[in-house]
N, C-alpha and C positions, 0 to 999 in steps of 0.2 A: 491630737485627737486620741481617744482611748483605743487601744488595740484589743479587739474582742477575740480574734483567732490568731494565735501566735504562729501557727504553721499552716498556711493556706496556699492555694494555687488558683490561677485564672487561666481559662482555656479559650482561645479564639479558634473556632471550629469552621473548617471549610470542606469542600467536597473531597479534595485530595490531600489536605494537610491539616494538622492541628498544631498551633503555636501555643506553647505552655510556658507559664511563668510561675516559679515557686518563690514564695516570699516568707522568710523565716525570721522571727524575732528571737535572737539568742539571749542567753541568760545575762550576758554582760551589757545588754542594752543595744547592741549593734544589730543591724538588719542585713540579712543575706538575701540577695536576689539573683536568680539564675533563670535564663530563658533558653528553651530548646524547641526545636521543631520536629514533629513526628509525621509519618504518613498515616493514612486512614485504613490500611489493610489490617487484618486481625493481628498479625505478628507485631506490627508497629504500635497498635493500641495496647497490646500486652506489655510491650517495652515501656510505653508511657506509664502504665499502671505500676510497673516495677520501679520506675524512676521516682514516681510520687511516693511510693512506700519507703524507698531508701532515704528520702528526705524527711520522713516523719510527718507527711502532710495529713491533716485531719479533715479539712474542709476544701471543697473544690467547687468553683462557680464557672458556668459556661453560658454563652448566649444561646437562645432558641433560634438557631439558624436553619430554616427549612426543616428537612428531615435528617440533615447530616449529623445533628447532635445525638440522635437516638442510638446508633451503634456505640458511640463513645460512652454514653450514659449506661448502656447495657454492660459494658466491660467494667466500668468503675463502680457500678451499683453494688452495695453491700460491703465495700471496702473503705469508702470515705463518706463523709456527710456531703451530699451533692446539693447544689443549688442551681436551678434553671432560671435564667433571668431574661426579661424582656429587653431586646436590644435598644429600644428607644431611649430610656433614661441614661444609657451609657454613651450613646452616640451624640447626645446633645452637647457634650464638652468638645470644643474644637481643638485642633492641633495634634490629634492622635490619629494619623492616617496610615499607619503600618500595622501589620499583624503583631509584631513584637511589642509595639506600644499599646495596642489594644489589650493583649493578654496581661500586660503589666498593670494597666489601668483597672481591669477587672479584679486582679489580685489585690490592688490597693483598696478598692471599694469594699471588697469582701472582708479584708482584714479589719476594717473599721466599722463593719456592719452597716454600710451605707446603701446596700442593694437588697431588695426583697426577692424571694423566690417566686417564680410563676407556678400556678397550680399544675401539678403533674400527677395524674392519677396512677394507681398501681397497674401492673402489667395486665391483669385480667380485664380491667376497665379499658385500657388502651387497645387491647385486642377487640373488645366489643365496639369501641369507638371506630376502629378501622372498618368493621363490618357495617355499622349503621351509616357511616358516611359513604361507603361504597354503594350501599343500598339506595341512598338518596341520589347519587350520581346516576345509577342505572334507571331509577324511576324518572328522573329528569330526561334522560336520553330517550326513554320509551314515550314520554309525553311529546317530545319533539317529533318523533316518528309519527305518532298519532295525529299531530297537527299537519304533517305533510300529507297524510292520507285524507284528512278533511279537505285540504286545498285541492288535491287531485280530483276528488269527487265533485267539488264545486266547479272545477274546470270542465268537467263532463256534464255539468248541469244536473247532477244527481243530488237532490235535496234531501238526502236521508237524514241529515242532522236536524232538519226542520220538523221531522216527525218523531224520530227515535231519540230518546234522551241520551242513550249510549250507543254511538255508532259502532263501537268495537265490542259490543256485547255479543252474546251467542247468535242472536238473529242477525245483527249487523254484519258480523264476520261471515256468516253463511251467504248473505246477499252479495258481499264484496267478492267472495270466492266464486260465486256464480257469474258475476260480471267479468271476472278475470277469465273464466272458462267460456267466454263469448255468449253468455245468455243475455239477450236484450229484450225479452218480453216482460214488461212491467208486471203483468198479472202473475206470471210464474215466479218472478222475483219476490213479489209481495207475499205469495203463499209460503215462503220460507220463514215468515214471522212466527214467533213462538210466544206462548203464554199471553200476557196482557197486551202485547203489541199486536196480536191478531185482531183486536178491536179496532185497529187503525188501518186495516187492509185497504179500504178505499183511498185514504190519504197517501198510503205508501205507493199505490199504483201511480198516482200523479207524481209523487216525489221521485220515483225510480224511472221516469221517462226522460231520458237524456241522450247524449251522443257520445258514446265511448269508442275511442279509436285504439288501434293496436298499441300505439305509443303509450296511452293511458294504462292499458292492461299490463304492459311490461313494468311500468313504474309502480303500479299497484301491487304487482307480484313481488317486486323487490322490497317494497315497504312492508308488506304483510309478513314476508319471511323475516325481516329484521325485527318487526314487532313481536313475533312469536318467539324468536331466539332470545330477545330481552326478557320476555315473560318467563321463560324457562330459567334464565340466569337469576332473575329476581326471586323466583320460587326457591331456588337452591340457596341463595344468600339468606332468605328468610328462615329456612330450616337451620342454617348455621347460627343465625342470631338467636333463635330459640334455644339451641344447645348451649350457647355461651351465657344466655340469660338465666339458666337454671339456678345458679347460686344467688341471683338477685331478684327472684320472683316476689319476695316480700316487699322490696322497695318498689317494684313495678306496680304491684297491687295498690300500694299507698298512693302512688301518683295517679292511678286510674280512678281514685275516689274523687278527684277534682273534676267538676263538670267540664266536658269538652276534651278531656285527655283520654285518648284511646290507647290501644296496645302499642301501636307504632310510635306514638308520641312518648309514651312511657319508656320504651326501650331507648329512644334517643336521649331522653332526659337522664336516664341512668348512665348512658355512655358518656355524655358530656359533663355531667356533674359528679358522677360517682355516687356512692351510697353514704358517704360521710361528708356532710356539709360544713364541718368545722373549719375548713379553709376559708370560708366566707364569714367574717366577723358579724355581719348583720344582713338582714333581708334586703336592705337598700343596696349594699355592695353586690349581692348576688344579682339583683335586677339590673344593676349598672353593667355588670360583667356580661349579662345576657343581651345587653343593648336595649333594654326596656325602660330604663330610667331616663326621664327627660333631662337634658343638659342645660346648663345656664351659660348663655352667651350674650352678654349685654355690655355695651360701651357707649359712653356719652349720652346716656338716656335712651338709647335705641336697643331693642331686642332683636337679635338675629336668630337664625335657625338653631334650635336646641336638639337637633338630631344627634344621637350618640352612636358610636360604633361598638358592636359587641360580637359575641360568638355567632357567626353566620349560620353554623349548623344547628345551634340551639334555637 
C-alpha cells in the first residue's frame, strides 16, 4: 500500500498512561518502528512531545477515549498534524489486545491513510460546548426536582397542577411556600394567585384543599431549596454562555431564522456544529451525524428498525 505519511505516530491514550508508537519510512526504503510508554502528568506529556519532535514526526493519530485525549491534544496541538479518530473502526480488527499493539496499529493505519479524523471543533467552540452541555444537565436536574415536587403535592391531594399550567411559576411558588409555612386555609392560599390565575380562584380553593403533614412540608422545603439553587446556577451558566457566544452571534441569528429554533437551540447548534460546516461534505451526512437520517436495515426481504444513533446533545 502507498505510504502517505512517512513519519507518523499512533497514540493509545488511557487515564494514567499513553502508549506511543513512531513509524518512520527511511530514505533507503526501510521502516523504523519504536514504541514507548509515557505517563499523563504534564511533565510526561511534554516528554512525549519532545520525543515525537526528535523523531521528526509530522502526523499524530489518537483515539477519542473519554476525556483523556483532551490534555494530550492540548499539549501536541500546533506542533503536529493531529487526527482524532473514532475507536470503533480500529477495534473491529481482532488480535490486537495490548496497548503496544493498539498504538502500532493506529500508526500503521495513519501511515497509509486508512483512518479518518473525527470532527474536532476549535477551542472556543469546545469551551462553548462544555457550557451548553452543562446547562442541559442542570436543566434536566431541575426538571427532575420539579417532578418530585409535583408528586409530593399529589401525595397531599393538592391538585394545583390541575388548575395552574405552571406549578412552579410565581403564584405556584408562593402557594407552596405558604403550605411549607403551615398555612392550610384554601381561601388564603388561593388569594396568593397573581395576574391571570386570579380568574381561577374558585377552582384553586378546591384544588388547594388537601392534607399536608409535617413530613410533606419537610420534603417540600428540601425540594424547593434544591430547585431554587439550580435556578441560580442555570442563570449563571446562561450568562457565561452569552459571554462565550459573543463572537458567534451572526451564526446564532442565522440559525434562529429557521422556524422553531430559539436562542437556546441556536446556542446548542453553534456549540455542537461550530460555525464552519465544511467538515460535513453534504447535508445528508450532517443529518446522519445528528441522528436525524433514517437508517437502512433490511435482510431477506424484511425491514428492521431504521433508528440511527447520533449526537445526543444535538
